[in-house]
N, C-alpha and C positions, 0 to 999 in steps of 0.2 A: 625737892622731895627725894627721898632715898629710893634706891632700886628695890622693887618688890621681889618677893620670893618667886621662884620658878613656878609656872602654872603646870598642871597635869597635862599629859599627852591628850590631844583632842582628836576625836573621830569626827570628820567633817560631815559624814552622813547623819550623825546625831545632831550636829550643828544645824544642818538644814531643817531637820524635823522640828527642832526646838524653835528655830526662827519662824517657821510657819505657824507653830502653835502660838507664839507671841504675837505674830501679825494678826491672826484671826481674833484673838482676844482684844487687841487694841482697836481693830476695825469695829468690833461691836461696841467697845467703849466710846469711840468717837462718833459712831452712828447714833448712839443714844444721846451723847452730849450735844452733837450738832442738831439733832432733832429739837432739843430744847432751845438752842440759840436761834434757829430759824423760826420756830414757833413763837419765840419771844418777840421777833420782829413782825410776824404776820398774824398771829392768832391770840396769844395770851393777853396782849394789850387790849384786845376787843372783848374777849370772853371772860376774863378774870378780874378786870379792874373797871369799876364804874366811874368813869369821868368822860365828859364830852370834849376835853382838850386832848387831841391826839399826841402832842408832844409830852404832856404830863403822863398820859397813859404809857407812852414809850419809856419814860424814865422809870415808872413803877415796874414795868415788865422787865426792863434791863436790870433793875434792882434785884428782882427775883433771880435773874440769871447770875448776878454777882454773889448772891447768897451761897450758891453751890461752890463758888470759888473760895469763899470764906471757910467753908467746911473742909475743903480739900487739905489744907495744912494739918488740921486735926487728924484727918484720916491718914495723912502721910506719916505723922508721928506714931500713931497707933500701929498701922500695918507695916511701916518701915522698921520699927523696933522688933515687931514679931518676926518679920522676914529675916532679920539678922540673928534671931534666936532659934527659930524652928525651921527655917528654910523658905526658899522662894516659891516653890511649886504649891505648897499648902496654902499660902496667903493668896496666890493668884486664883485658886479655885474659889475662895471666899469672895474676893472682890468682884469677880465677873458675875457671880450670882446676884450680889447686891445691886449692881448696875442694871442688869437685865430685868429683874423683878420690879424695881422701882419704875423703870421706863414703861413697862406694861401697865402698871397701876396709874401712871399719869394719863394714859390713854383711856382709862375708865373714870377719870375724875369729873364730877359734876361741875358746871360753870357757875359764875356769879348769879346769873338769872335763875338758876335752879335752887341754890342753897345759900345765896348771899355771901357775906364776908368769910364764911367757912371755906369757900372755894379757894381764894388766894392763900388762906392760912394753910390748907392742906397741900396746895401746890408748893409753898415754901418749905414745908416739912419734908415732903418727898424730895425736893431739890437738895435739902441738907443731907439726907441719907445717901442720895446719889453722889453728892460731893465727897462724903466720907469714903465711899467705896472707890471712887475714881482717884482719891488721894493716894491709894496704895497700888492701883492697877498699873498705870503707865510705867512707874519706876520699876516695879517687879518684872514686868514683861521685858523692859529694856535690859535689865541686869541679867536675867536668865538667858537672854539671847546673846549678849556680849560675853558673859562668862563661859558659855559653851562654845565660843568661837576661837579660832587661832588668833593669836595676838596681832599678827600682821594683816589679818582680814577683818578686824573688828569695825573698821569703817563701813564696809558694805553690810555686815550683819547687824550693826547698830542702826543702819538706815532702814532695815526691813520692818521693824515695829512702827517706824514713822510712816510707812505706807498706809497704816491703818487710818491716818488722818484724811488723806484724799479719798480713800475707799469709803470711809464713813460719810464724808461729804457727798460723794457720788450717790450713795444709797439714800441718804436723808434728803438732800436737795432734789435728787432724781425722783424720789417718792412723792415729795411735796409738789414738784413741778408736774408730774404725771396726773396727780389727783386734781391739781388746780386746772389742768387742761381738760380733764374728763368731766369735772363737776362744775356746777354753777357756783358763783361766789357764796351764795347763801348756804348751799349744801356743803361746800368746803368748810366754811366757818362753823356750821352747825355740828357736823359729825365727820366730815371727810378727813380732817386733820388728825383724828384719833387713829386711823388705820396704821400709819407708820409706827406709832408708839406701840400698838398691840403686836406688830410683827417682831418686836424685840424678843418676845417669848420663844418662838421657834428658832430664832437666830441664837438665842442663849443656849438652847439644847444642843445645837450643832457645835457651838464653841466649847461647851463643857466636854463633849465627847473628844474633841481634838485636844483640849487642854489636859485631859486625863492621861494622855500618852506622852506628855512632856517628861524629859529627863531633868533631874535636879542638877544644879550647877556643880561641876566637879571641884571648883575652888571652894565652894561652901561645904561640900562633903568632906574635903580634906581638913577644913577647920573643925568640923564636927568630930572627925576621927581623932584629931589631935587634942580635942577638948579646949580649943582656943577661941570659941565664939565669944563675942562681946556681951557681957552681962548688963551693961548700961550704955547701949548704943547712942541714945539721945544725948546724954551727958558727954559722951566721947566726941560726938560730932560738934556740938555747940562749944565744947571746951577747947578743942584742938584744931578744928577744921572750919571755923567760921568764915575765914577768907574764901575758902573753896565754896561754901554755901552761897555767899554773895555773888561770886563770879559765875557760879553755875546758874543762879537765878537770872542774872543779867543776860547770860548766853541764851537761855530759853525764852526770854521775854519777847523777842521779836516774833518768833514762830508761833506764839500763843496770842499775846496781846495785839500784835500787828495784824494777825490773821483775823481776829474778831473785828478789828477796825475796818479792814478792807472788805470783809464779807458781811457779817451781821449788821454792823452799823450802816454800811452802804445800802443794804437791802432796805433797812428802815428809812434812811434818808431818801432813797430813790422812790419808794412807794408813797411816803408821807409828804415830802417837800417837792420833789420833782414830778410827782404823779406818774411815774413810769409804771409800766405793766409788771406785775409781780412775776409773771412767767419769764420776762426778759431778764430780771435780776436773778431768779433761780437758775436760769440757763447760764448766766455769766459765772455763777459760783460752780456750777456743774462742769463747765468747760475748763475753768481755772483748775479744778481738782484733777482733771485728766492730765493736763500739762504738769501739774505738781508731781505726779507719779514719776515722770521722767527726770525732773529736777532732783528729787530725793535719791533716786538710784544713782544719778551722776554725781551728786554731792558726796555720797558715801565713797565712791571710787576716788574722787578728788582728795578726800581726806587721807586715804592710804598713800597717795602719791605726793601731796604737797604738805600735809599736816592739817589737822582739824582747825587749828587756830586761824590759819590763813583763809580757810573757807568761811569761817565765822566773820572775820573782818571784811572780806570781800562782799558777802551778802548784806552785812549791815550798812556798809557805805553805799552799795547799789540801791538798796531800798530807800535810803535817805534821799538820794539823787532823784529817784523816780516818784517820790511822794506827791509833789505838785502835779506832774503829768498824769498820774493815776486819777486824782480827783478832778482834774480838768476834763479828762476823757469822760468820766461819769457825768459831770456837769453839762456836757455837750448835749446829752439826751439822745444822741445818735446811737441806734442799737449796736452797730459794729464797734463804735468807739467805747461804749459802755462795757461790752464784753471784753474788748481788748484791754481796757484800763484795769478791770478787776483781775484778769488773767495775768497781766504784767506785774501788778502789785503782789499777787499771791506767789508767782514764780520767784520774784526777788527775795521775799521774806522766807521762802522755803529753802533757800541755799544754806543759811545757818541752821535752820530747823533740821535739815538732813543729818547734820553731825552733832546736834545738841545731845543726843543720847550717848554717843561715844565719848563726847567731852565730859559729861556729868559722871559717867561711870569711871572715867579715868582720873577724876579729881579725888576719889576716896578709896581707901584700902578695902579689901574684901570684907573684913569683919564689921565694918560700919557702913558699907556701901549702900545697902538698901535704905537705911535711915538717911544718909547724906543726900542721896539722889532724890528721895522722897521730899525732904525738906526743901531742897533747892528748886525742884520742879514745881512744887506746890506753892512756894513763895512767889514764883513767877506767875503761877496760875491765879493766886490771890490778887495780885496787882492787875493782872490781865482781865479778870472778871469785871473790874470796874471801868475798863476802857470804853465799852459801848455807852455806858451810862454817862461817863464824863464827856464823851464826844457829843451825846445828845444834849447834855446840859449846856455845853458851849455853843451848840447849835441854837438853842433857845436864847441864850444871852447875846448872841451876835446877830440876831435877826435872820436866822436860817442860813448863815454863811458857812461854807465848807472849809474855809481857810484855817481856822483853829484846829480842825481835825487833821489837816495835812501837816501842820506843825507838830501835832501830837505824834503822828507816825514818824516824822523825822527824829524827834526826841527819843522814841523807843529804839529806832534803828541805830542811832549813834551810841546809845547805851550798850547795845549788843556788840557793836564794833569795838568799843573800848574794852569790854570783857574779853574779846578775842585776843587782845594784846597780852592780857594777864594769864591766859590759859597755860602756856608752856612752863612757866616758873612754878605753878601750883599743882601740876599734874604728877601722878605717880609715874616714875620712869620705868618703862618695860622695854626690853630688847625687841625691836621690830615694830614698835608702836610710835608713830609720829604725832606729837601733840601740836 
């Protein structure tokens, strides 16, 4: 890649404010999205799908989860192209509203017992709308944070929006765990699960207030002033940057697909097959999320020192090595080992996730960056959305064996590690930035 043009002078006070605004938005995004994934494992299979086979109900429920990921690339194309034409900030205001409102509506949705087949149909429709909005949210938040940051510090500021993932997990899993502890199982299944979804509305209002104070990307403003914005960003990305799209998607795959395998699928497997207490598994994801915060912060700093590609390779290989130990720990049914196993797995796959935002933004030039990052991240999201369903299907086909799921995690991990090798040759070269 050729050397990019010089970026405008950066005021780091503005950088920190923008990074905080991006973080708050992604925290709400992941809170809403993780509510759905956790509910898919604990609630939706019971309340929205009429079948006495728990494995089949789980497949249906995870299928609904996957539908949102199918919608994400479409949303990425729409909002990515708009973000490259009209600006990052305007699109981020739209996407955050879409995510928050839909999540609140899910909390009001009648169950199968109340309205029959209309219940899962409405759930799927709401999931599609949520997926469309999420398709443009993460990429925009990441880009506006990175483009407002000094080049030599993009590793740490690119990691800040990623903190929204563990924060969203802590809020969603913590909310479910608290309600599961305070309420009886019947009360939780009947109405208690709705409370975290309804809380998305006040959280949305707070996020909107903070987002309204964001500064537009100086790089994009410079393009606007020069009249050099891309008129056909989708065609530009798919025509000249398809290699970057594939490498970017593979880079992000472990942090998304691997995460859902180690958390969402493990929660389902633990409660359905191992008959573990749901509070134990929710606690495991909660504790893992706390540790993930520190991994993400450290990963961003490591990228500045050693280069993002080395961080991606290290995390991918480590996650592959730990795949069998993680599932063996859960299989033991020992509470300490279950928590340790989930935490270990999440920490390993969070190493490349910490730098995936900085990597993806570095693969594309400013004029097509929103579109390129959106396509890459949502392609990874599309594939990742089917991971829990595939793992559940292999579980049924193998007589409830966890071994195929461990191999699935190894495959995803090695895919990300291989992508890390290709990152330096495909990235935009900028002085002070280590790919």
